[in-house]
C-alpha positions as CSV (number, residue, x, y, z in Angstrom):
1,M,-80.8,14.1,-80.1
2,P,-84.2,12.5,-80.4
3,G,-85.3,11.5,-83.8
4,H,-88.7,11.9,-85.4
5,D,-91.3,11.5,-82.7
6,T,-89.4,8.8,-80.8
7,E,-86.6,8.7,-78.3
8,Q,-84.4,6.7,-80.6
9,P,-82.1,8.5,-83.0
10,T,-83.3,8.7,-86.5
11,V,-81.3,7.2,-89.4
12,L,-82.1,7.8,-93.0
13,V,-80.8,5.0,-95.4
14,V,-80.3,6.1,-99.0
15,D,-79.3,3.6,-101.6
16,D,-80.6,2.8,-105.1
17,E,-80.0,-0.9,-104.5
18,E,-83.3,-1.6,-102.8
19,K,-82.3,-5.0,-101.4
20,L,-79.2,-3.6,-99.8
21,A,-81.0,-0.5,-98.4
22,D,-83.7,-2.8,-97.0
23,M,-81.0,-5.1,-95.4
24,Y,-79.4,-2.1,-93.7
25,T,-82.9,-1.1,-92.4
26,L,-83.4,-4.5,-91.0
27,W,-80.1,-4.4,-89.3
28,L,-80.8,-1.1,-87.7
29,R,-84.5,-1.0,-86.9
30,N,-84.2,-2.3,-83.4
31,E,-81.7,0.4,-82.4
32,Y,-82.9,3.4,-84.3
33,D,-85.9,5.0,-86.0
34,V,-85.0,4.1,-89.6
35,R,-86.3,5.6,-92.8
36,T,-85.4,4.3,-96.2
37,V,-85.3,6.0,-99.6
38,Y,-84.0,4.6,-102.9
39,D,-82.8,7.7,-104.7
40,G,-81.0,10.9,-104.0
41,E,-83.9,13.2,-104.9
42,A,-86.0,11.8,-102.0
43,V,-83.5,12.6,-99.4
44,L,-84.3,16.3,-99.0
45,S,-87.9,15.7,-98.2
46,E,-87.1,13.1,-95.5
47,L,-84.6,15.1,-93.5
48,D,-86.9,16.4,-90.7
49,G,-85.6,15.0,-87.4
50,V,-82.9,12.9,-89.0
51,D,-79.7,12.5,-87.0
52,V,-77.6,10.3,-89.4
53,V,-77.8,9.8,-93.1
54,L,-76.3,6.6,-94.6
55,L,-75.7,7.7,-98.2
56,D,-74.7,5.7,-101.2
57,R,-72.3,7.8,-103.4
58,R,-73.2,6.5,-106.9
59,M,-76.9,6.6,-107.7
60,P,-78.7,7.3,-110.9
61,G,-80.2,10.8,-111.1
62,C,-79.1,12.7,-108.0
63,S,-75.8,11.1,-106.9
64,G,-74.6,11.0,-103.3
65,D,-72.1,13.7,-104.1
66,E,-74.9,16.0,-105.3
67,V,-76.9,15.2,-102.1
68,M,-73.9,16.3,-100.0
69,E,-73.7,19.6,-102.0
70,R,-77.4,20.2,-101.4
71,L,-77.2,19.4,-97.7
72,E,-74.5,22.0,-97.3
73,R,-77.0,24.7,-98.4
74,R,-79.7,23.7,-95.9
75,D,-80.4,24.3,-92.3
76,E,-80.6,20.6,-91.4
77,D,-77.3,19.3,-90.3
78,P,-77.5,15.5,-90.0
79,A,-74.3,13.5,-89.9
80,V,-73.6,12.1,-93.3
81,V,-71.9,8.7,-93.6
82,V,-71.1,7.7,-97.1
83,V,-71.6,3.9,-97.6
84,T,-70.4,3.1,-101.0
85,A,-68.6,0.7,-103.4
86,V,-66.5,3.7,-104.7
87,D,-63.0,3.5,-103.3
88,P,-61.9,6.8,-102.0
89,D,-59.5,9.0,-103.9
90,F,-58.3,12.6,-103.6
91,D,-61.8,13.9,-104.6
92,I,-62.9,13.1,-101.0
93,L,-61.1,16.2,-99.8
94,E,-63.8,18.3,-101.4
95,L,-66.8,16.2,-100.1
96,S,-68.7,17.2,-97.0
97,F,-69.2,13.9,-95.2
98,D,-68.7,12.9,-91.6
99,D,-67.5,9.3,-92.3
100,Y,-66.9,7.1,-95.3
101,V,-67.1,3.3,-95.4
102,C,-66.8,1.0,-98.4
103,K,-69.2,-1.8,-99.2
104,P,-69.5,-4.5,-98.3
105,I,-70.0,-3.5,-94.6
106,Q,-70.9,-5.6,-91.7
107,A,-73.8,-4.8,-89.4
108,D,-71.5,-4.2,-86.4
109,D,-69.4,-1.7,-88.3
110,L,-72.6,0.1,-89.6
111,V,-73.9,0.4,-86.0
112,A,-70.4,1.5,-84.7
113,V,-70.2,4.3,-87.4
114,I,-73.6,5.6,-86.5
115,E,-72.8,5.5,-82.8
116,Q,-69.5,7.4,-83.5
117,Q,-71.5,10.1,-85.2
118,L,-74.0,10.4,-82.4
119,T,-71.2,10.7,-79.9
120,A,-69.4,13.3,-82.0
121,R,-72.6,15.4,-82.0
122,E,-72.8,15.3,-78.2
123,H,-69.2,16.6,-77.9
124,G,-69.4,19.4,-80.4
125,D,-67.9,20.8,-83.6
126,D,-64.2,20.2,-82.8
127,L,-64.7,16.4,-82.4
128,R,-66.9,16.2,-85.4
129,R,-64.4,18.1,-87.5
130,Y,-61.6,15.9,-86.2
131,L,-63.4,12.7,-87.1
132,Q,-64.2,14.1,-90.6
133,L,-60.6,14.9,-91.3
134,A,-59.1,11.8,-89.6
135,T,-61.3,9.7,-91.8
136,K,-60.1,11.5,-95.0
137,R,-56.5,11.2,-93.8
138,R,-56.7,7.5,-93.0
139,L,-58.5,6.7,-96.3
140,L,-56.0,8.5,-98.4
141,E,-53.1,6.9,-96.5
142,L,-54.7,3.5,-97.1
143,E,-55.2,4.1,-100.8
144,H,-51.9,5.9,-101.6
145,G,-49.5,5.0,-98.8
146,P,-48.5,6.7,-95.5
147,G,-46.3,9.3,-97.1
148,V,-49.1,10.7,-99.2
149,L,-49.9,13.6,-96.8
150,D,-46.4,15.0,-97.5
151,D,-47.1,15.3,-101.3
152,T,-48.9,18.7,-101.5
153,S,-49.7,21.7,-99.4
154,D,-53.4,20.7,-99.2
155,L,-52.5,17.3,-97.9
156,R,-49.9,18.7,-95.4
157,A,-52.6,21.1,-94.2
158,L,-55.0,18.2,-93.7
159,R,-52.4,16.3,-91.7
160,D,-51.5,19.4,-89.6
161,E,-55.1,20.2,-88.8
162,V,-55.8,16.6,-87.7
163,E,-52.8,16.7,-85.4
164,A,-53.7,20.1,-83.9
165,L,-57.3,19.0,-83.3
166,E,-56.2,15.7,-81.7
167,N,-53.9,17.6,-79.3
168,D,-56.7,20.0,-78.3
169,L,-59.3,17.2,-77.9
170,R,-57.0,15.2,-75.7
171,R,-57.0,18.2,-73.3
172,T,-60.7,19.0,-73.6
173,V,-62.6,15.7,-74.0
174,A,-62.3,13.4,-71.1
175,D,-63.2,10.2,-73.0
176,F,-61.2,11.1,-76.2
177,D,-59.0,8.0,-76.0
178,A,-62.1,5.7,-75.9
179,I,-63.7,7.7,-78.8
180,L,-60.4,7.3,-80.8
181,E,-60.2,3.6,-80.1
182,S,-63.8,3.1,-81.2
183,F,-63.0,5.2,-84.4
184,Q,-60.0,3.0,-85.1
185,Q,-62.0,-0.3,-84.7
186,I,-64.4,0.5,-87.6
187,N,-63.5,-1.3,-90.8
188,R,-64.0,1.4,-93.5
189,G,-62.8,-0.6,-96.5
190,P,-63.4,-4.0,-98.0
191,G,-60.6,-6.5,-97.5
192,R,-58.5,-3.9,-95.7
193,S,-57.2,-4.0,-92.1
194,R,-59.0,-1.7,-89.7
195,L,-57.9,1.9,-89.9
């Protein structure tokens, strides 16, 4: 998926902490066509040709949560990676993101999460859906313990859908094990072991 007038994928960095957004841009500019905005309102006018959005969740004005809601109503469909200081809780079940990592994040994990999303897009909707749900499952298990997915029917449904998708993808995606290993190597939370 080429980005905006280049052969490199296009990444949009969105964070109200300008120094942090600029640091991410510096980390990524050799690998990707990178655009940077410092508030949620500016995102929608910058989406043309964007493959991956790195989105802070808590920003003044238009929050990352609001940006995700607005993106759901648009034709553009970039991968949305939440990069935030907000530890995930049950509210993530309602959010439409593709991945979720907690600050601080290292450059190699940021690149790995972008590459994971680009790979998912090449393989289609089932892999993308699997990675979305697997991320939510792992984050909730980390925050609330491994038995949390047995607590309610919504959480059991999440667990069951992840398992069904994984079984299907093992049969249909030749390099699924490598994709899964890469997914598991990304550190999604500060001070936590890899998921």
